[in-house]
C-alpha positions, 0 to 999 in steps of 0.5 A: 061333701055334696056331689060335683054336678055338671048340668047341661043347659040348652039355648033358652033356658032360664038357668042361663041367668046363673050361667052369666052369673058364674064369673062374678061369683069366681072373680069377686074382689079381683081389681082388674077383672071386667065383665060386659053388660049382662044384657049383651048375653042375656038380651034387653029391650030397654038397651036394644040388645039381642043377647048372645045367649038368646035364640034370636041373636044372629049367631045361631042361624048358623050354629048348634050350642049348649051350655054346661054349669058345675054346681055343688050344692048351691055354689056355682063352681064353673061354666063352659059352652060347647058349639058348632060354628057351621059357617066357620067349618064351611068357610074353612073347610074344617071339623072343629068344635069350639068350647067357650065361656070357660070359667072355673074355681081353681080346683083341677077336677071341676076344670076337668069335668067341664072340659069333658063335657064339652069334649063329649058334646063335640065328639058325639057330633063328629067333630076333629078338634076342639078349640077355644076358649072364645065366647061360642067360638073363635071367630075374629070378631068374638071376645076370646083367649085366655090371658097368659101374661099381663095379669096385673093390668085391666082388660080394655073394652070387649077383651078378657081377663083371667086368673093364671091357673086357666093355661095350666089346667087347659095344658094339664088336660092336653090342649096345645097352643093354636095361636097367640094374640097381643096387645101393645100399649102406649102409655103416653101419647106423643105429638111428635109421633103424630107429626112424624107419621104426618110427614109420612102421610104427605109423601104418599098421599098425592103419589097414589092419590089417597084420601081419607075421612072421618065416619059420619055417624048420621049415616051409621048404617052405611058406614057399618056396611062400608067398614064390613066391606073392607074388613071382610076382604082385608082380613079374608086370609088371617087365621080364624077369620069369618066374614061378617053377615049383614045381621052381625053388622046391624048388631055391631052398629047398634052396640057401638052406636053410643060410643063411636067417635067419629074422628077415631073411626077413619076411611082411606080411598085410592083414587075414590076407591074404599081401601082401609078403615081403622077405628078406635073407641074409648075404654068403656071398661074404666067406666064399667069396672065392677063396684062389688055392690049389687045396686052399682053393678046392675046393667042400668047403673053400669050404662049410666057410668058409661054415658056420664063419664065417656068424654072423660076417659082418656084411655083408647082401644085400637079395635080394628084396622085393615087394608085391602089386598090391592091397597098395601105397601102404600103408606096408607097404615101410616096415614090412618095411624097418624090421623087416629093418633092426632085426633086422639091427642085433639081430644084428650086421650094420653093412652092407647092400646093395639090389641089382639094382633096375631102373633105373626102379623109382623107389618102391624107389629113393626108399626106399633113398635116404630110408634114406641109401643110395647108389648104388655099382654098375650092371650092364647087360643088352645086346640084338642085333637079329638 
């Protein structure tokens, strides 16, 4: 038997192409697994994406990273990254190292060797906890978590999917739960729910001087700055939160520009002061699902499918929602949710997921359950004390 090799790959190395290909090899034939475009990691001038795994991505202004690849001969068996997000540790006054991009065959020896590599790299740099998986880390705006329930359903846009044994392997290695995120689904959007929320909205609008509007995509940069201002204040006390920088906001704006629907990105104001934002986007993973034939799984063909199908997709993901602390308990959540729900129905959407809800965010959980949405997926973040 060929010996298992764990090779370290620095940022900017051409072998990162193999790193990106690992899950395509491991999950081949899985009807639910859906990856982002390769260009989101490797970059593309044509698509205007800087690439998270490239030195020019803004993430690397405040972080140290490395990557490990598990090989046996020519076979790719797994991958993992190790990272120190200095901005995260400075913000939270912590000494956490992160592992991410975790993928492995169903062999605990391979998983253990990859986790050893990330653990040793982080330990050598004096960190006290190893947390993950994320992409590089576990800031709120990164793809992250190991799916621990809901394997029978495909992921929606920007979310992760993995085999059930990932949780087993991490538990066996010695990790423990840090936090769970939930997803709730409304299988059939109903106009009665939108009408009920509209009645609540009418009672509170006048009382508090609340106005709302949809996003103006002609001024997207300004709108993203407003979104980030609200988001950074609204999420400041949430577990795992890290404020978005201007550079990250710009990258976010460019990645979302082709798919944003103004009626589904809405702002609320109280007596003219920005108070809250809610946003939902079409589930582009419907179009991005792999076809398992190389010409059909290239970035250009997958992007073309998105552009051709985006108006016919009937699934929505509620991607972000935040109310600045000074404006909570006013009913703004019911107003914005009701407007997005009504707009979604008018545009022909029939299915809505509200996801990456922290397990202890009771206010949002109560709201989505009031709308008849049900818990259908859970992801877990893990810690290992070093």
